[in-house]
Phi, psi and omega in degrees: 000135179300156179291329181177176181226140180222147178245134182232154171225166182264132174244127185300335180264321186261344186085212180294131180235130177283120181260341179197147177204157175211134357292164184299333182279357185301126177234329186303126176084356185254010176292153185305322182295314181293312182296324177294321179297315181294317179298321180297319179294317183290328188255023175300131184097158186240006181251160179298327180293322182278348180237051178283159176303144180186161181261141173212168179218151180222146180245133177238177183297316188256355183195171172234159177235133166256127190231136172238123179258131185279355177102166185299325182301312179293320182301311184290334180280355181073021179263165174308128186227002180212139178234128178256141161248123179268123186241159174287161184300334183264002179276150178263112181301330183296342176301332185257017185296328177266324185290314186297317177302323179293315179298314182296320180299318178297324177293313182295324180291342180246033183285334181298134178056025177057033180299331185296334187300324179282347179272338189305311180300318181294317180295322177298321179293339182271351185305310183299322180291323177302322183289342182262000184296141172281163175306322179297320179292326177295320177293321177297325178298322176297314182291337182280341183276120184300327180292310181290328177296320178294323177297313180297319178301316180296314183288328179287345174276315188239347173085318185217146181200149176287148182303318181295322179291321179295320179301319180292319178298316180297320179298318181290322185273325185253338179083018180231137171276119187239159170274102186302317183301318182295318183287328185279342187307314178297326180292323176295315181297326180280352182080017180280323179227165172228156177231158179186168179257139179240131181304132178096347179256143188277338180234164181298149180254141181249137182233138173275127178251333176218130174282142180248121185230155170237115183237151175272108181256167175272129180286108182294327178293324177292315179299319180296317180296322181292315187279344181261012174078021180281352180236154174304146185305316183296327178289314181299314182296317180294321179296311182299319179297313182292317182295316180299315180297315182296311184288331175296318178293320179298315178297323177297320178294320179297318180294326182288314180205083183304312185299313182298318183292312185292326181280329175292318177295323179300322180286320187275318189277337181298333181295333178281325177289333181266353172272110189299324180292317178293320182295323178299321178295314179300317181300317179294318182288339174296336179275351179140165180299157178223151167284134185304323183294340180274341188292320181307317181287326179291327185260352184059050177227165177279164178299323180295316179295319179297314182300320180297316181291318182297321179298320178295315181292326178292317179297329180274006181061033176265321178235164172219151179247137180223132177267139176271183184296341181260009176086005179279135181269131177247142179241131186228156179278110181284316174215134184266109179285101189245125175273132181215156174250144185226137175294125186278068185299326181298341183281348174295307179295321180297321180295320177297319178299315180296322178293312180297328178274005179056034178271341172226151180298150182299321180297320180294318179297314181296319180298317181293320178298326177290321176299316179296322179298313182292330183267004177297140183309324181294321179287323178296317179296320179295320179295322180292324178294321179297318180294000000 
């Protein structure tokens, strides 16, 4: 676990100034000489291109620093623009290469009126968990963020948009003026979006390459266990009846209003995937049903802790409990909240419509169609075979 976390901003008279830190007693690495050195390394160059947001690390005799710089834009506005993680000499800063940018982004997005200061202790406490996230949880983290969720909604409708227009849409929907480049970086890294410049346009263009969805799927391992006689008959029958009814209703909702259902679920269900205790239960049940009495030892939790988590998951229609004829309680996955990426084939036709309606420039439309062609699964697979 890091020794502490600190947030800094630039003051034209004082240089780097610590605006928030946790624990409050943290001193290591925050002396003026060290912070000035780190700021100097991060801010080499005087253009926005040379001072883009980025992660770096430095080693000193008594400690190491993992550092995320928010870029020239944040720096010039006099807002918090750098976040330090202070580490012991034997820690590897690269462990926090994905976690620190996410923590820092949440701080930068809440820079107005110093709202971030009350978040710093909580975000510091989440650092260790960020490093343990599965790829699915990282994707769920994107869907849980209202700003990025709004970006995905916009791109899944139209596929491509100029950075300046997206910034305005986000401001109208979320009420925050954001640094689009900073917010989009994890999406680029995940292969969800691509960015590029188009001749004749004044700002960078953003393209959706993979749609990110959270859907309630049927657990095939659970169905297999039910149908192969691994469960008492009364449990199997009750589960199949309840599961069929639930998923029939869910499919009806999707057909009625696909967009409303998937985005409401993205907002509601991601909290269970990002709750490590709840996620551990889901992961075990994805492998098949369990008797409730066996779960505490499998999860290394108390019966009380398990009961609390199961009730939450049951209320969210993720799990269900069924008693057999001998009174033993079985817990099964009612609906599997699964994060997935999908090639956005529907956006090929949508891009042609936007082009024909003169709603986007022809160069932008052609560029996006080329991006979609290159990111098609068949082309990606062929490129991997060549490599």
